[in-house]
C-alpha positions as a LaTeX table, in Angstrom:
\begin{tabular}{lrrr}
\hline
Residue & $x$ (\AA) & $y$ (\AA) & $z$ (\AA) \\
\hline
Met1 & 59.65 & 63.40 & $-5.27$ \\
Glu2 & 57.76 & 64.43 & $-8.40$ \\
Asn3 & 59.40 & 62.32 & $-11.06$ \\
Glu4 & 59.22 & 59.07 & $-8.65$ \\
Leu5 & 57.63 & 56.43 & $-10.16$ \\
Pro6 & 55.71 & 53.53 & $-8.67$ \\
Pro7 & 57.26 & 50.21 & $-7.88$ \\
Asp8 & 57.40 & 47.89 & $-10.95$ \\
Pro9 & 54.66 & 44.94 & $-10.13$ \\
Asp10 & 57.00 & 42.66 & $-11.58$ \\
Ala11 & 59.56 & 43.14 & $-9.20$ \\
Thr12 & 60.76 & 41.17 & $-6.85$ \\
Leu13 & 60.84 & 42.03 & $-3.04$ \\
Asp14 & 64.55 & 42.74 & $-2.81$ \\
Gln15 & 64.07 & 45.05 & $-5.39$ \\
Val16 & 61.54 & 47.03 & $-3.93$ \\
Ala17 & 62.66 & 50.32 & $-2.15$ \\
Val18 & 61.63 & 49.97 & 1.59 \\
Gln19 & 59.94 & 53.22 & 3.24 \\
Pro20 & 62.04 & 54.36 & 5.99 \\
Ala21 & 60.33 & 53.73 & 9.43 \\
Asp22 & 60.16 & 57.52 & 10.52 \\
Ala23 & 58.18 & 58.76 & 7.88 \\
Ala24 & 54.65 & 58.60 & 8.19 \\
Pro25 & 52.03 & 57.70 & 5.37 \\
Ser26 & 50.02 & 60.40 & 4.28 \\
His27 & 46.68 & 58.58 & 4.72 \\
Ala28 & 46.97 & 57.49 & 8.37 \\
Pro29 & 43.69 & 57.69 & 10.10 \\
Glu30 & 43.22 & 60.39 & 12.39 \\
Val31 & 42.59 & 59.33 & 16.48 \\
Val32 & 39.60 & 60.62 & 18.27 \\
Pro33 & 40.41 & 61.18 & 21.69 \\
Leu34 & 38.62 & 59.21 & 24.24 \\
Ala35 & 36.94 & 62.09 & 26.05 \\
Thr36 & 34.83 & 62.76 & 23.34 \\
Ala37 & 33.23 & 59.29 & 22.26 \\
Ala38 & 29.72 & 59.42 & 22.46 \\
Pro39 & 28.21 & 57.84 & 26.14 \\
Thr40 & 26.21 & 54.36 & 25.73 \\
Ala41 & 23.06 & 54.50 & 26.88 \\
Val42 & 22.24 & 52.61 & 29.79 \\
Ile43 & 19.01 & 50.25 & 29.86 \\
Pro44 & 17.14 & 49.64 & 33.02 \\
Glu45 & 16.84 & 46.02 & 34.27 \\
Val46 & 13.31 & 45.14 & 34.50 \\
Pro47 & 12.58 & 42.80 & 37.35 \\
Val48 & 11.62 & 39.26 & 36.40 \\
Tyr49 & 9.52 & 37.44 & 39.13 \\
Pro50 & 8.51 & 33.84 & 39.45 \\
Asp51 & 5.55 & 32.38 & 37.83 \\
Arg52 & 2.89 & 31.89 & 40.93 \\
Gly53 & 0.28 & 29.86 & 38.46 \\
Thr54 & 0.62 & 26.43 & 40.61 \\
Gly55 & $-0.22$ & 28.76 & 43.83 \\
Leu56 & $-3.15$ & 30.70 & 42.13 \\
Val57 & $-4.87$ & 26.84 & 40.99 \\
Val58 & $-4.21$ & 25.75 & 44.74 \\
Phe59 & $-6.01$ & 28.91 & 45.74 \\
Gly60 & $-8.35$ & 28.64 & 43.36 \\
Val61 & $-9.41$ & 25.04 & 44.10 \\
Ala62 & $-9.48$ & 25.57 & 48.10 \\
Gln63 & $-12.27$ & 28.61 & 46.92 \\
Ile64 & $-14.21$ & 25.85 & 44.79 \\
Ile65 & $-13.97$ & 23.76 & 48.04 \\
Met66 & $-15.37$ & 26.48 & 49.99 \\
Gly67 & $-18.16$ & 27.57 & 47.51 \\
Leu68 & $-19.04$ & 23.80 & 47.43 \\
Leu69 & $-19.37$ & 23.57 & 51.12 \\
Ala70 & $-21.44$ & 26.66 & 51.58 \\
Ala71 & $-23.74$ & 25.10 & 48.44 \\
Leu72 & $-24.57$ & 22.03 & 51.00 \\
Met73 & $-25.72$ & 24.38 & 53.76 \\
Val74 & $-28.75$ & 25.52 & 51.32 \\
Pro75 & $-30.15$ & 22.21 & 51.65 \\
Leu76 & $-29.28$ & 21.84 & 55.70 \\
Ala77 & $-31.13$ & 25.32 & 56.04 \\
Met78 & $-33.87$ & 24.26 & 53.93 \\
Leu79 & $-34.13$ & 21.20 & 56.34 \\
Gly80 & $-33.76$ & 23.14 & 59.93 \\
Ala81 & $-36.75$ & 25.29 & 58.52 \\
Phe82 & $-39.00$ & 22.05 & 58.22 \\
Met83 & $-37.56$ & 20.72 & 61.37 \\
Ser84 & $-38.10$ & 23.95 & 63.30 \\
Arg85 & $-42.18$ & 23.39 & 63.06 \\
Leu86 & $-41.82$ & 20.36 & 65.26 \\
Ala87 & $-40.44$ & 22.89 & 68.12 \\
Pro88 & $-42.66$ & 23.96 & 70.78 \\
Gly89 & $-42.74$ & 27.60 & 69.33 \\
Gly90 & $-43.69$ & 26.14 & 66.00 \\
Gly91 & $-41.99$ & 26.55 & 62.79 \\
Met92 & $-39.88$ & 29.80 & 61.61 \\
Arg93 & $-41.07$ & 32.46 & 59.48 \\
Pro94 & $-40.65$ & 32.26 & 56.11 \\
Gly95 & $-38.38$ & 35.61 & 56.25 \\
Gln96 & $-36.01$ & 33.75 & 58.59 \\
Tyr97 & $-35.03$ & 30.52 & 56.39 \\
Val98 & $-35.35$ & 32.36 & 52.95 \\
Ser99 & $-32.56$ & 34.89 & 54.70 \\
Gly100 & $-30.37$ & 32.24 & 55.47 \\
Ile101 & $-30.73$ & 30.16 & 52.42 \\
Ala102 & $-30.18$ & 33.51 & 50.07 \\
Ser103 & $-27.08$ & 34.24 & 52.44 \\
Tyr104 & $-25.56$ & 30.89 & 52.20 \\
Ala105 & $-26.12$ & 30.90 & 48.17 \\
Phe106 & $-24.53$ & 34.40 & 47.87 \\
Ile107 & $-21.46$ & 33.30 & 49.45 \\
Ser108 & $-21.41$ & 30.10 & 47.56 \\
Ile109 & $-21.97$ & 31.71 & 43.90 \\
Ala110 & $-18.67$ & 34.33 & 45.13 \\
Phe111 & $-16.20$ & 31.46 & 46.32 \\
Leu112 & $-17.09$ & 29.52 & 43.14 \\
Gly113 & $-16.56$ & 32.38 & 40.62 \\
Leu114 & $-13.79$ & 34.02 & 42.31 \\
Gly115 & $-12.24$ & 29.81 & 42.58 \\
Ile116 & $-12.83$ & 29.61 & 38.74 \\
Gly117 & $-11.14$ & 32.94 & 38.07 \\
Ser118 & $-8.20$ & 32.55 & 40.33 \\
Val119 & $-7.78$ & 29.08 & 38.49 \\
Gln120 & $-7.85$ & 31.02 & 35.06 \\
Met121 & $-5.52$ & 33.40 & 36.47 \\
Lys122 & $-8.01$ & 36.53 & 35.60 \\
Arg123 & $-7.14$ & 39.79 & 37.01 \\
Trp124 & $-10.04$ & 40.86 & 38.38 \\
Ala125 & $-10.19$ & 37.46 & 40.56 \\
His126 & $-6.76$ & 38.26 & 41.84 \\
Ala127 & $-8.56$ & 41.80 & 42.31 \\
Leu128 & $-11.44$ & 40.85 & 44.16 \\
Thr129 & $-10.06$ & 38.06 & 46.11 \\
Leu130 & $-7.51$ & 40.29 & 47.81 \\
Val131 & $-10.26$ & 42.48 & 48.71 \\
Thr132 & $-12.63$ & 39.81 & 49.73 \\
Ser133 & $-9.37$ & 38.33 & 51.86 \\
Trp134 & $-9.20$ & 41.34 & 53.96 \\
Tyr135 & $-12.72$ & 41.79 & 54.66 \\
Trp136 & $-13.13$ & 38.20 & 55.39 \\
Leu137 & $-10.20$ & 38.64 & 58.03 \\
Ile138 & $-11.16$ & 41.63 & 59.46 \\
Met139 & $-15.12$ & 40.79 & 59.84 \\
Gly140 & $-13.62$ & 37.10 & 60.87 \\
Thr141 & $-11.48$ & 38.50 & 63.79 \\
Leu142 & $-14.46$ & 40.38 & 64.99 \\
Val143 & $-16.61$ & 37.84 & 64.80 \\
Thr144 & $-14.24$ & 35.47 & 66.87 \\
Ile145 & $-13.90$ & 37.77 & 69.54 \\
Leu146 & $-17.68$ & 38.98 & 70.16 \\
Leu147 & $-18.71$ & 34.78 & 70.11 \\
Thr148 & $-15.71$ & 34.09 & 72.09 \\
Ala149 & $-17.32$ & 36.48 & 74.79 \\
Val150 & $-20.82$ & 35.88 & 74.28 \\
Leu151 & $-20.54$ & 31.75 & 73.79 \\
Pro152 & $-19.45$ & 30.96 & 77.41 \\
Val153 & $-22.79$ & 33.21 & 78.95 \\
Thr154 & $-24.60$ & 31.26 & 76.35 \\
Met155 & $-23.53$ & 27.91 & 76.97 \\
Lys156 & $-24.11$ & 28.49 & 80.94 \\
Ser157 & $-27.70$ & 30.04 & 80.26 \\
Ala158 & $-28.37$ & 26.73 & 78.35 \\
Leu159 & $-26.87$ & 24.19 & 80.72 \\
Gln160 & $-28.81$ & 25.95 & 83.62 \\
Gln161 & $-32.02$ & 25.74 & 81.64 \\
Ala162 & $-31.68$ & 22.24 & 81.11 \\
Gln163 & $-31.01$ & 21.25 & 84.75 \\
Gln164 & $-34.09$ & 23.22 & 85.27 \\
Asn165 & $-36.50$ & 21.34 & 83.02 \\
Thr166 & $-34.65$ & 17.69 & 83.20 \\
Ala167 & $-35.36$ & 16.00 & 86.24 \\
Asn168 & $-32.40$ & 13.32 & 85.75 \\
Ala169 & $-29.38$ & 16.12 & 84.17 \\
Pro170 & $-26.27$ & 15.40 & 84.83 \\
Pro171 & $-24.21$ & 16.92 & 87.27 \\
Ala172 & $-23.34$ & 20.66 & 87.02 \\
Asp173 & $-19.69$ & 19.97 & 87.35 \\
Ile174 & $-19.75$ & 17.11 & 84.66 \\
Ser175 & $-21.82$ & 19.01 & 82.60 \\
Ala176 & $-19.50$ & 22.31 & 82.60 \\
Gly177 & $-16.55$ & 20.28 & 81.37 \\
Val178 & $-18.08$ & 18.80 & 78.52 \\
Met179 & $-19.60$ & 22.56 & 77.69 \\
Ala180 & $-16.19$ & 23.77 & 78.18 \\
Val181 & $-14.20$ & 21.18 & 75.52 \\
Ile182 & $-16.87$ & 21.93 & 73.26 \\
Leu183 & $-16.44$ & 25.60 & 73.95 \\
Thr184 & $-13.10$ & 25.23 & 72.99 \\
Leu185 & $-13.78$ & 23.18 & 70.05 \\
Ile186 & $-16.15$ & 25.71 & 68.66 \\
Ile187 & $-13.49$ & 28.63 & 68.52 \\
Val188 & $-10.47$ & 26.97 & 67.39 \\
Phe189 & $-12.95$ & 25.81 & 64.58 \\
Ile190 & $-14.09$ & 29.19 & 64.07 \\
Ala191 & $-10.91$ & 30.93 & 64.70 \\
Phe192 & $-9.55$ & 28.52 & 61.78 \\
Phe193 & $-11.97$ & 29.55 & 58.93 \\
Leu194 & $-12.43$ & 33.14 & 59.94 \\
Ile195 & $-8.90$ & 34.03 & 60.88 \\
Leu196 & $-6.15$ & 31.71 & 59.74 \\
Val197 & $-7.56$ & 30.85 & 56.32 \\
Pro198 & $-8.11$ & 34.58 & 55.11 \\
Ile199 & $-4.54$ & 35.51 & 56.46 \\
Ala200 & $-3.43$ & 32.66 & 54.26 \\
Phe201 & $-4.95$ & 34.15 & 50.89 \\
Val202 & $-4.31$ & 37.91 & 52.25 \\
Val203 & $-0.36$ & 36.73 & 52.63 \\
Phe204 & $-0.36$ & 34.89 & 48.93 \\
Tyr205 & $-2.22$ & 37.27 & 46.93 \\
Ser206 & $-0.65$ & 40.25 & 48.38 \\
Arg207 & 2.45 & 39.16 & 46.76 \\
Lys208 & 3.89 & 41.01 & 43.86 \\
Asp209 & 4.64 & 37.69 & 41.79 \\
Val210 & 1.24 & 36.56 & 41.92 \\
Ala211 & 0.01 & 40.02 & 40.69 \\
Glu212 & 2.49 & 40.06 & 37.90 \\
Thr213 & 1.60 & 36.55 & 36.90 \\
Cys214 & $-2.00$ & 37.37 & 36.76 \\
Arg215 & $-1.28$ & 40.02 & 34.16 \\
Arg216 & 0.99 & 37.82 & 32.42 \\
Arg217 & $-1.62$ & 35.26 & 31.73 \\
Asp218 & $-4.46$ & 37.97 & 31.22 \\
Pro219 & $-2.82$ & 40.61 & 29.31 \\
Val220 & $-6.27$ & 42.15 & 28.80 \\
Ala221 & $-7.08$ & 45.23 & 30.96 \\
Arg222 & $-10.09$ & 44.34 & 32.92 \\
Trp223 & $-12.59$ & 46.11 & 34.88 \\
Thr224 & $-11.15$ & 46.02 & 37.98 \\
Asp225 & $-7.77$ & 47.68 & 36.60 \\
Arg226 & $-9.80$ & 50.90 & 36.85 \\
Thr227 & $-9.45$ & 51.92 & 40.30 \\
Pro228 & $-7.12$ & 51.25 & 43.00 \\
Ile229 & $-7.52$ & 48.09 & 44.71 \\
Pro230 & $-7.78$ & 49.85 & 48.47 \\
Val231 & $-10.94$ & 51.75 & 46.43 \\
Leu232 & $-11.95$ & 49.00 & 45.18 \\
Gly233 & $-12.11$ & 47.26 & 48.42 \\
Ala234 & $-14.67$ & 50.10 & 49.84 \\
Ser235 & $-16.88$ & 49.57 & 47.01 \\
Val236 & $-16.99$ & 45.87 & 47.10 \\
Val237 & $-17.99$ & 46.64 & 51.52 \\
Leu238 & $-20.42$ & 49.06 & 50.40 \\
Phe239 & $-22.20$ & 46.75 & 47.44 \\
Thr240 & $-21.93$ & 43.51 & 49.81 \\
Gly241 & $-23.84$ & 45.99 & 52.42 \\
Ala242 & $-26.04$ & 46.87 & 50.19 \\
Leu243 & $-27.07$ & 43.07 & 49.04 \\
Tyr244 & $-27.38$ & 42.26 & 53.01 \\
Leu245 & $-29.80$ & 45.65 & 53.15 \\
Phe246 & $-32.04$ & 44.72 & 50.64 \\
Leu247 & $-32.43$ & 40.77 & 51.67 \\
Met248 & $-32.81$ & 42.30 & 55.33 \\
Gly249 & $-35.73$ & 44.85 & 53.59 \\
Val250 & $-37.36$ & 41.93 & 52.12 \\
Thr251 & $-37.36$ & 39.16 & 54.23 \\
Thr252 & $-37.32$ & 40.90 & 58.11 \\
Pro253 & $-37.90$ & 44.44 & 58.21 \\
Val254 & $-37.10$ & 45.36 & 61.76 \\
Phe255 & $-35.43$ & 48.83 & 60.80 \\
Pro256 & $-33.82$ & 50.86 & 63.69 \\
Phe257 & $-34.62$ & 54.48 & 63.15 \\
Phe258 & $-33.59$ & 57.02 & 65.87 \\
Gly259 & $-34.97$ & 55.52 & 69.19 \\
Arg260 & $-37.89$ & 52.92 & 67.73 \\
Tyr261 & $-37.79$ & 50.07 & 65.51 \\
Leu262 & $-40.05$ & 50.55 & 62.24 \\
Thr263 & $-41.47$ & 47.06 & 60.73 \\
Gly264 & $-44.01$ & 46.09 & 58.02 \\
Ile265 & $-43.76$ & 48.60 & 54.88 \\
Pro266 & $-41.91$ & 51.51 & 56.86 \\
Gly267 & $-39.19$ & 49.27 & 57.89 \\
Ala268 & $-39.17$ & 47.43 & 54.59 \\
Thr269 & $-39.14$ & 50.77 & 52.72 \\
Cys270 & $-36.12$ & 52.51 & 55.10 \\
Phe271 & $-34.28$ & 48.85 & 54.32 \\
Leu272 & $-34.47$ & 49.26 & 50.36 \\
Leu273 & $-33.93$ & 53.10 & 49.99 \\
Leu274 & $-30.35$ & 52.79 & 52.32 \\
Ser275 & $-29.54$ & 49.61 & 50.29 \\
Ala276 & $-30.13$ & 52.14 & 47.15 \\
Leu277 & $-27.73$ & 54.53 & 48.49 \\
Asp278 & $-25.03$ & 52.03 & 49.24 \\
Thr279 & $-25.52$ & 51.05 & 45.75 \\
Tyr280 & $-25.00$ & 54.21 & 44.62 \\
Leu281 & $-22.09$ & 54.84 & 46.69 \\
Ala282 & $-20.23$ & 51.72 & 46.00 \\
Ile283 & $-20.47$ & 53.18 & 42.11 \\
Ala284 & $-19.66$ & 56.67 & 43.14 \\
Leu285 & $-16.59$ & 55.09 & 44.91 \\
Phe286 & $-15.41$ & 52.68 & 42.07 \\
Arg287 & $-15.33$ & 55.71 & 39.96 \\
Leu288 & $-13.08$ & 57.95 & 42.47 \\
Gln289 & $-16.04$ & 60.63 & 42.63 \\
Ser290 & $-14.93$ & 63.14 & 45.80 \\
Ser291 & $-19.07$ & 63.72 & 46.28 \\
Gly292 & $-19.31$ & 60.00 & 47.03 \\
Trp293 & $-16.86$ & 59.61 & 49.31 \\
Trp294 & $-18.02$ & 62.86 & 51.39 \\
Ile295 & $-21.75$ & 61.17 & 51.11 \\
Thr296 & $-20.09$ & 57.74 & 52.36 \\
Phe297 & $-18.26$ & 59.70 & 54.93 \\
Leu298 & $-20.80$ & 61.96 & 56.38 \\
Ser299 & $-23.87$ & 59.26 & 56.42 \\
His300 & $-22.31$ & 56.88 & 58.36 \\
Pro301 & $-22.11$ & 58.45 & 61.63 \\
Val302 & $-25.68$ & 59.35 & 61.04 \\
Arg303 & $-26.51$ & 55.67 & 60.89 \\
Leu304 & $-24.41$ & 54.73 & 63.96 \\
Leu305 & $-26.02$ & 57.19 & 66.23 \\
Ser306 & $-29.35$ & 56.11 & 65.11 \\
Leu307 & $-28.66$ & 52.67 & 65.63 \\
Ala308 & $-27.30$ & 53.88 & 69.23 \\
Ile309 & $-30.10$ & 55.55 & 70.04 \\
Thr310 & $-32.61$ & 52.81 & 69.08 \\
Tyr311 & $-30.74$ & 50.07 & 71.14 \\
Ala312 & $-30.73$ & 52.13 & 74.14 \\
Arg313 & $-34.40$ & 53.03 & 74.22 \\
Ala314 & $-36.26$ & 50.44 & 71.95 \\
Asn315 & $-36.96$ & 46.78 & 72.83 \\
Val316 & $-36.29$ & 45.01 & 69.46 \\
Leu317 & $-38.35$ & 41.50 & 70.98 \\
Thr318 & $-41.92$ & 44.13 & 70.82 \\
Ala319 & $-40.70$ & 44.56 & 67.43 \\
Tyr320 & $-40.10$ & 41.19 & 66.76 \\
Ser321 & $-43.66$ & 40.66 & 68.43 \\
Arg322 & $-45.11$ & 42.60 & 66.18 \\
Met323 & $-43.66$ & 40.47 & 63.37 \\
Gly324 & $-45.77$ & 37.28 & 64.29 \\
Met325 & $-43.24$ & 35.34 & 66.43 \\
Ser326 & $-44.88$ & 33.29 & 69.04 \\
Pro327 & $-44.28$ & 34.00 & 72.76 \\
Glu328 & $-42.09$ & 30.94 & 72.76 \\
Gln329 & $-40.20$ & 32.18 & 70.24 \\
Leu330 & $-39.86$ & 35.34 & 71.94 \\
Lys331 & $-38.76$ & 33.51 & 74.71 \\
Ile332 & $-35.69$ & 31.60 & 73.38 \\
Leu333 & $-34.68$ & 35.00 & 71.84 \\
Asn334 & $-34.49$ & 36.48 & 75.21 \\
Ser335 & $-32.51$ & 33.78 & 76.73 \\
Asn336 & $-30.02$ & 34.87 & 74.19 \\
Pro337 & $-27.24$ & 37.36 & 75.84 \\
Met338 & $-27.15$ & 38.60 & 72.10 \\
Phe339 & $-30.80$ & 40.27 & 73.02 \\
Arg340 & $-30.11$ & 41.15 & 76.29 \\
Ser341 & $-27.10$ & 43.11 & 76.11 \\
His342 & $-25.31$ & 45.46 & 73.93 \\
Val343 & $-22.88$ & 42.92 & 72.61 \\
Leu344 & $-24.23$ & 43.59 & 69.07 \\
Leu345 & $-24.35$ & 47.57 & 69.25 \\
Trp346 & $-20.55$ & 47.28 & 70.43 \\
Trp347 & $-19.72$ & 45.55 & 67.48 \\
Ser348 & $-21.61$ & 47.60 & 64.89 \\
Leu349 & $-19.61$ & 50.63 & 66.55 \\
Ile350 & $-16.61$ & 48.83 & 66.24 \\
Ser351 & $-17.25$ & 48.48 & 62.64 \\
Met352 & $-18.54$ & 51.53 & 61.84 \\
Val353 & $-15.20$ & 53.20 & 63.53 \\
Leu354 & $-12.85$ & 50.91 & 61.38 \\
Phe355 & $-14.74$ & 51.71 & 58.11 \\
Val356 & $-14.95$ & 55.25 & 59.02 \\
Gly357 & $-11.11$ & 54.89 & 59.76 \\
Tyr358 & $-10.28$ & 53.41 & 56.48 \\
Leu359 & $-12.69$ & 56.28 & 54.57 \\
Ile360 & $-10.58$ & 58.47 & 55.65 \\
Trp361 & $-6.80$ & 57.19 & 54.92 \\
Leu362 & $-8.83$ & 56.88 & 51.40 \\
Lys363 & $-9.15$ & 60.42 & 50.78 \\
Arg364 & $-5.82$ & 60.78 & 49.31 \\
Tyr365 & $-7.38$ & 58.72 & 46.10 \\
Phe366 & $-9.90$ & 61.56 & 45.52 \\
Lys367 & $-7.83$ & 64.78 & 45.63 \\
Ala368 & $-6.89$ & 64.43 & 41.98 \\
Ala369 & $-9.37$ & 62.05 & 40.17 \\
Asp370 & $-10.60$ & 62.48 & 36.65 \\
Pro371 & $-13.87$ & 64.25 & 36.40 \\
Gln372 & $-15.03$ & 61.71 & 34.17 \\
Gly373 & $-14.43$ & 59.07 & 37.08 \\
Leu374 & $-12.99$ & 56.46 & 34.68 \\
Val375 & $-8.98$ & 57.25 & 36.17 \\
Ala376 & $-6.89$ & 54.22 & 34.84 \\
Ala377 & $-5.15$ & 53.61 & 38.22 \\
Thr378 & $-2.30$ & 51.23 & 38.70 \\
Pro379 & $-3.44$ & 48.38 & 41.01 \\
Glu380 & $-1.79$ & 48.69 & 44.83 \\
Pro381 & $-2.24$ & 46.20 & 47.15 \\
Leu382 & $-3.59$ & 46.51 & 50.24 \\
Gly383 & $-1.09$ & 44.72 & 52.22 \\
\hline
\end{tabular}
């Protein structure tokens, strides 16, 4: 009503006119239908991984211990080189014990470095430990199979030679029983350190929570994050092979070359050139360069062919005689089944076939690679 006045503020409740219930207020809020309400954004759940810092410390300490044990082998190798001078065949050549000392030193440095990095929970230590554990497991399995096949024959030959050279030798059956026990203990010891221990490392470092722990504890991107872990594995294998070839070229230059053994300066030159090639291929694969993959894939069958032809036609003992070995040392080598059979050839063949097959599987990483070779790839576990 136009002349209706507002209620008196001093009036009591009884004096205030009550509005009818059916009269809707003019200022009632508008009701929004539920169908037109804005949808709520769904936030994806981020998986939470448990912290594996304690495990990284435990496995890191284990690697440090193995590195120290390898370091202890360096003075033992020196002692063996000194004691070899008392053997009937004369002392070892400098290249022989230098090669052993350098190998133990390299293994010691690698274990110590990876162990310290694992204790510090570094990304690069996790990636390299996973790669080397796989390499350790595969090569250890092949070595265990090889020694299981060769050691019985070697033990038998050594027992027969001892009985021929010693007048008061023990009976053959007793000696054979003792040798069987010793052989079993040796194989079990080798299988434990070359198969069971690397399996434990592979299982632990392949876990996603272990990788996530290293990413949280070491938030800075490292050089191992630039390439996938499977490619990093092939690069590490080639780099390790390059170091081995360099060591062989400096200490024992006996190079198998399509039916003959090159010794001296020609053999050392071939080893050094092949070492430089493998170093380049290791870098090229790490940078995801397709040219590096093709050169690696095509060169390894050629190497295998050269090795097979040389093993079939040439005599490695003749090459060692040109290196200055005495007749007594050559006789000891000739009594070893490793030099009288094609065991090393078959071992090299299996290793080469496995690596070539692995290269074929790695081809998928080189299809759409960055031309600069610096693709930041998410690390992918081998296991």
